Each structure stands twice: as C-alpha cells, then as structure tokens.
One Martini backbone bead per residue (centre of mass of N, CA, C, O) as a GRO file, in nm:
protein
  239
    1MET     BB    1  21.882  13.666  -0.124
    2ARG     BB    2  21.572  13.619  -0.143
    3PHE     BB    3  21.502  13.926  -0.174
    4LEU     BB    4  21.647  13.971  -0.442
    5ARG     BB    5  21.485  13.761  -0.599
    6LEU     BB    6  21.206  13.884  -0.544
    7GLU     BB    7  21.253  14.150  -0.692
    8ARG     BB    8  21.285  14.017  -0.968
    9VAL     BB    9  21.009  13.878  -0.974
   10LYS     BB   10  20.841  14.135  -0.946
   11ASP     BB   11  20.928  14.267  -1.211
   12LEU     BB   12  20.825  14.037  -1.393
   13PHE     BB   13  20.528  14.044  -1.296
   14HIS     BB   14  20.465  14.335  -1.378
   15ASN     BB   15  20.507  14.278  -1.677
   16TYR     BB   16  20.282  14.067  -1.692
   17GLU     BB   17  20.052  14.260  -1.614
   18GLU     BB   18  20.084  14.448  -1.857
   19LEU     BB   19  20.025  14.230  -2.073
   20GLN     BB   20  19.740  14.166  -1.972
   21ASP     BB   21  19.623  14.446  -2.025
   22GLU     BB   22  19.677  14.443  -2.328
   23LEU     BB   23  19.509  14.186  -2.387
   24GLU     BB   24  19.233  14.293  -2.286
   25ILE     BB   25  19.215  14.503  -2.516
   26ALA     BB   26  19.276  14.329  -2.775
   27LEU     BB   27  19.146  14.042  -2.619
   28PRO     BB   28  18.870  14.023  -2.425
   29ASN     BB   29  18.798  13.694  -2.506
   30ASN     BB   30  19.026  13.561  -2.381
   31GLU     BB   31  19.064  13.273  -2.193
   32GLY     BB   32  19.330  13.343  -2.026
   33LEU     BB   33  19.213  13.578  -1.843
   34ALA     BB   34  19.068  13.398  -1.621
   35GLU     BB   35  19.350  13.310  -1.474
   36PHE     BB   36  19.486  13.569  -1.358
   37PRO     BB   37  19.368  13.619  -1.069
   38ASP     BB   38  19.488  13.357  -0.946
   39ILE     BB   39  19.783  13.417  -1.008
   40GLN     BB   40  19.796  13.683  -0.854
   41ASP     BB   41  19.716  13.582  -0.574
   42HIS     BB   42  19.944  13.372  -0.550
   43PHE     BB   43  20.183  13.564  -0.568
   44TYR     BB   44  20.114  13.756  -0.324
   45ASP     BB   45  20.105  13.534  -0.115
   46LEU     BB   46  20.399  13.437  -0.145
   47SER     BB   47  20.539  13.711  -0.103
   48THR     BB   48  20.432  13.758   0.184
   49ARG     BB   49  20.557  13.503   0.308
   50ILE     BB   50  20.851  13.575   0.250
   51ASN     BB   51  20.847  13.848   0.409
   52SER     BB   52  20.765  13.683   0.686
   53MET     BB   53  21.024  13.563   0.708
   54PRO     BB   54  21.279  13.503   0.891
   55VAL     BB   55  21.580  13.598   0.951
   56ALA     BB   56  21.875  13.481   0.947
   57GLY     BB   57  21.961  13.445   1.300
   58ALA     BB   58  21.715  13.477   1.435
   59THR     BB   59  21.591  13.520   1.768
   60GLN     BB   60  21.412  13.362   2.044
   61ALA     BB   61  21.280  13.354   2.326
   62SER     BB   62  21.160  13.100   2.537
   63SER     BB   63  21.031  13.347   2.686
   64GLY     BB   64  20.796  13.540   2.628
   65PRO     BB   65  20.783  13.777   2.419
   66PRO     BB   66  20.861  13.863   2.122
   67SER     BB   67  21.073  14.017   1.946
   68VAL     BB   68  21.100  14.244   1.703
   69GLY     BB   69  21.309  14.077   1.524
   70SER     BB   70  21.098  13.812   1.523
   71ARG     BB   71  20.893  13.934   1.364
   72SER     BB   72  20.682  13.972   1.137
   73ARG     BB   73  20.599  14.187   0.893
   74ASN     BB   74  20.295  14.184   0.942
   75ASP     BB   75  20.306  14.255   1.242
   76LEU     BB   76  20.447  14.524   1.202
   77ASN     BB   77  20.239  14.656   1.026
   78SER     BB   78  20.004  14.642   1.228
   79SER     BB   79  20.141  14.786   1.470
   80ASN     BB   80  20.226  15.042   1.327
   81SER     BB   81  19.949  15.135   1.240
   82PHE     BB   82  19.832  15.159   1.525
   83VAL     BB   83  20.040  15.346   1.660
   84PHE     BB   84  20.036  15.584   1.450
   85GLU     BB   85  19.735  15.643   1.469
   86ARG     BB   86  19.744  15.718   1.773
   87GLN     BB   87  19.967  15.951   1.737
   88LEU     BB   88  19.787  16.105   1.557
   89GLN     BB   89  19.698  16.474   1.576
   90VAL     BB   90  19.601  16.549   1.308
   91LYS     BB   91  19.373  16.738   1.132
   92LEU     BB   92  19.155  16.617   0.913
   93PRO     BB   93  18.958  16.608   0.677
   94ASP     BB   94  18.616  16.518   0.647
   95THR     BB   95  18.680  16.373   0.406
   96PRO     BB   96  18.683  16.081   0.284
   97ILE     BB   97  18.894  15.835   0.220
   98PRO     BB   98  18.972  15.680  -0.045
   99LYS     BB   99  18.933  15.399  -0.255
  100PHE     BB  100  19.131  15.120  -0.407
  101ASP     BB  101  19.088  14.822  -0.642
  102GLY     BB  102  19.237  14.833  -0.948
  103ASP     BB  103  19.065  15.011  -1.126
  104PHE     BB  104  19.126  15.203  -1.392
  105ASN     BB  105  18.869  15.389  -1.380
  106ASN     BB  106  18.962  15.487  -1.065
  107TRP     BB  107  19.248  15.612  -1.049
  108LEU     BB  108  19.234  15.922  -1.099
  109SER     BB  109  19.031  15.982  -0.881
  110PHE     BB  110  19.196  15.873  -0.647
  111LYS     BB  111  19.454  16.035  -0.682
  112ASN     BB  112  19.335  16.321  -0.659
  113GLN     BB  113  19.218  16.283  -0.373
  114PHE     BB  114  19.469  16.187  -0.217
  115VAL     BB  115  19.655  16.423  -0.279
  116SER     BB  116  19.469  16.641  -0.154
  117LEU     BB  117  19.429  16.504   0.140
  118ILE     BB  118  19.739  16.381   0.192
  119ASP     BB  119  19.998  16.451   0.027
  120LYS     BB  120  19.949  16.783   0.081
  121TYR     BB  121  19.967  16.737   0.385
  122GLU     BB  122  20.185  16.895   0.603
  123GLY     BB  123  20.123  16.730   0.887
  124LEU     BB  124  20.244  16.482   0.732
  125SER     BB  125  20.418  16.214   0.715
  126ASP     BB  126  20.536  15.963   0.518
  127LEU     BB  127  20.445  15.742   0.708
  128HIS     BB  128  20.146  15.824   0.729
  129LYS     BB  129  20.092  15.822   0.427
  130PHE     BB  130  20.143  15.525   0.389
  131ILE     BB  131  19.919  15.422   0.576
  132TYR     BB  132  19.688  15.552   0.420
  133LEU     BB  133  19.748  15.414   0.153
  134GLN     BB  134  19.725  15.123   0.251
  135ASN     BB  135  19.425  15.159   0.364
  136ALA     BB  136  19.307  15.239   0.066
  137MET     BB  137  19.346  14.951  -0.009
  138VAL     BB  138  19.188  14.709  -0.228
  139GLY     BB  139  19.233  14.412  -0.323
  140GLN     BB  140  19.457  14.415  -0.567
  141ALA     BB  141  19.601  14.672  -0.457
  142LYS     BB  142  19.669  14.561  -0.174
  143ALA     BB  143  19.866  14.339  -0.267
  144LYS     BB  144  20.090  14.523  -0.371
  145LEU     BB  145  20.146  14.668  -0.074
  146ALA     BB  146  20.218  14.407   0.100
  147LEU     BB  147  20.541  14.428   0.036
  148PHE     BB  148  20.536  14.666   0.235
  149THR     BB  149  20.669  14.845   0.478
  150ALA     BB  150  20.643  15.066   0.736
  151SER     BB  151  20.768  15.368   0.581
  152ALA     BB  152  20.887  15.655   0.453
  153GLU     BB  153  21.046  15.540   0.197
  154ASN     BB  154  20.785  15.370   0.089
  155TYR     BB  155  20.594  15.583  -0.022
  156GLN     BB  156  20.722  15.640  -0.302
  157LYS     BB  157  20.737  15.345  -0.391
  158ALA     BB  158  20.434  15.298  -0.391
  159TRP     BB  159  20.362  15.515  -0.599
  160ASP     BB  160  20.536  15.404  -0.828
  161LEU     BB  161  20.387  15.135  -0.853
  162LEU     BB  162  20.102  15.245  -0.908
  163THR     BB  163  20.176  15.416  -1.153
  164LYS     BB  164  20.293  15.187  -1.328
  165SER     BB  165  20.025  15.010  -1.319
  166TYR     BB  166  19.780  15.256  -1.377
  167GLU     BB  167  19.945  15.499  -1.544
  168ARG     BB  168  19.823  15.431  -1.859
  169LYS     BB  169  19.706  15.602  -2.107
  170ARG     BB  170  19.587  15.401  -2.315
  171ILE     BB  171  19.422  15.238  -2.112
  172LEU     BB  172  19.259  15.470  -1.986
  173VAL     BB  173  19.126  15.570  -2.243
  174THR     BB  174  18.987  15.305  -2.318
  175LYS     BB  175  18.818  15.268  -2.060
  176HIS     BB  176  18.652  15.539  -2.079
  177ILE     BB  177  18.533  15.496  -2.359
  178ASP     BB  178  18.399  15.224  -2.302
  179ALA     BB  179  18.216  15.328  -2.073
  180ILE     BB  180  18.045  15.502  -2.260
  181PHE     BB  181  17.954  15.274  -2.456
  182ASP     BB  182  17.839  15.090  -2.194
  183MET     BB  183  17.601  15.244  -2.141
  184THR     BB  184  17.288  15.202  -2.022
  185PRO     BB  185  16.995  15.210  -2.142
  186LEU     BB  186  16.698  15.353  -2.085
  187LYS     BB  187  16.360  15.244  -2.014
  188THR     BB  188  16.295  15.463  -1.793
  189PRO     BB  189  16.178  15.782  -1.686
  190THR     BB  190  16.410  15.902  -1.453
  191SER     BB  191  16.582  16.115  -1.258
  192ALA     BB  192  16.798  15.916  -1.160
  193GLY     BB  193  16.878  15.798  -1.436
  194LEU     BB  194  16.953  16.065  -1.579
  195SER     BB  195  17.167  16.158  -1.375
  196LYS     BB  196  17.356  15.914  -1.406
  197LEU     BB  197  17.414  15.941  -1.703
  198ILE     BB  198  17.544  16.223  -1.686
  199ASN     BB  199  17.754  16.173  -1.461
  200ASP     BB  200  17.911  15.949  -1.600
  201ALA     BB  201  17.992  16.107  -1.850
  202GLN     BB  202  18.139  16.341  -1.703
  203GLN     BB  203  18.352  16.170  -1.562
  204HIS     BB  204  18.488  16.049  -1.817
  205LEU     BB  205  18.550  16.323  -1.953
  206ALA     BB  206  18.731  16.431  -1.725
  207MET     BB  207  18.943  16.207  -1.744
  208LEU     BB  208  19.018  16.262  -2.039
  209ALA     BB  209  19.105  16.558  -1.997
  210SER     BB  210  19.343  16.481  -1.798
  211LEU     BB  211  19.468  16.322  -2.069
  212ASP     BB  212  19.432  16.508  -2.326
  213VAL     BB  213  19.128  16.422  -2.414
  214SER     BB  214  18.905  16.477  -2.684
  215ILE     BB  215  18.552  16.495  -2.764
  216ASN     BB  216  18.309  16.531  -2.964
  217PRO     BB  217  18.013  16.666  -2.866
  218THR     BB  218  17.826  16.551  -3.084
  219PHE     BB  219  17.883  16.256  -3.022
  220ILE     BB  220  17.792  16.253  -2.726
  221ILE     BB  221  17.504  16.345  -2.768
  222ARG     BB  222  17.420  16.113  -2.952
  223TRP     BB  223  17.480  15.886  -2.753
  224LEU     BB  224  17.285  15.983  -2.529
  225GLU     BB  225  17.031  15.968  -2.697
  226ARG     BB  226  17.043  15.648  -2.722
  227CYS     BB  227  16.998  15.624  -2.391
  228LEU     BB  228  16.720  15.709  -2.411
  229PRO     BB  229  16.414  15.697  -2.376
  230THR     BB  230  16.179  15.701  -2.610
  231GLU     BB  231  16.000  15.941  -2.501
  232VAL     BB  232  16.240  16.136  -2.452
  233ARG     BB  233  16.353  16.139  -2.738
  234ARG     BB  234  16.106  16.259  -2.876
  235GLU     BB  235  16.114  16.527  -2.719
  236TRP     BB  236  16.401  16.606  -2.798
  237GLU     BB  237  16.351  16.610  -3.117
  238LYS     BB  238  16.155  16.873  -3.095
  239LEU     BB  239  16.383  17.098  -3.029
   0.00000   0.00000   0.00000
C-alpha cells in the first residue's frame, strides 16, 4: 500500500517540479525559488528511504549473510550494477558516455549523445542500458532515477520520466535563447575567447534548430558583434 501511495505522491511532486520550472521562467527573481532545491532533495531522500524499507513479512536469517529478499533496494541496485557491468562483454564505442545533471540547457545534447552511443547499440539489453543511463545521471537528475530498481522494464520508464521532466519545448527554447543573451562580452581579444564565443553560440543555435526554432541570422550576428572586444569590433566594422 505504501508503494501505491508513493507513486501518487511522486506524480504530484513531478507536477510541482513543472510548476517551479514555469515560475522560474515567468518570475526568475521570485524569492520562493531559493527554497526549491532543498525541498527537492528532501523529497527524493525520503522517497529513496521508503523504497529501501523491507517489504512486510520479509524475514532474515539470524546468522550468515542476509538473503536477497531481505536486502534494501539500494543494496540491490548497487550489487546489480556491479554484477551486470562485470558480465557485460560488448565492446562499446571509445567516446565517453555523457553525464546529465538536470540542467535544461544540457538535456538535448545529452539525449542525442546517449541515444547514439547506448540506446541504439544493438548489443546491449534494456537492463544494461538502464544501468548506463542510471550511471550517467548526476546531481538533481540522479535523484530522479534513484526511485527505480535495476531492471529491463524500468529502462523505458526512466526515459519517460526524464523526457517528461526535461523535454518541454517552451522551457528549452527559453533557456537556449536566454543563454545566447547572457553570453559574457569579451574584454580582451584572445583566440580562445573568440572560439568559445562562437562555439557557444553555435551550440545553442543547433539546439534551437533541433526544436524547429530559427532565429534571424542578422540578429545573431549583431548580438555577437556586441560581445566582441572594442578593438576587434572596430576592425570588424571596417569590413
């Protein structure tokens, strides 16, 4: 019964997270936003503890190691991850598996890389894919998947939760446009600084294009001009 109630609470809390995201966009200076990370951490900590509680009626021998049925879900997750990683014999691509920390700005990039490297890899079972997905999560995103045990059927459920939480077009579009607006103007002309400015702009424009959003190139060029150091801008204006 407690797990059924927890599922209901999880649904309500995910709705609360979505409202917080909407509030952050509409009123980014709202004082209540500062409390949200602590509330979120507290919720996932309690949820994980509830999932770790032994099922009623489970027994444990008075001596010797505990049986599998009496282990906490966290113990099972850890041991499953270790065992299945050891059993995995498939040669994966040399490209490092990306990490995702729950930042909306990084979601599409993470998703595209993970799908290409792991999700579409035919030699992996859904169980192994779930383990890789779980290991790819850090920070806030890791807390979301802490509620799932390692199993093949939970792989799609985990993706559905991440997609519902982070793949919301209006928020993603707003985040990437804001990131372009918030690019720090360069004070000194260095090749590294200029390269980073261009690369950052191209990355956000690529993410917007994947969301079927296009921005007038003239506007982008003018905005980047304003980010150039004074002496570089003067030379640019001579062209």
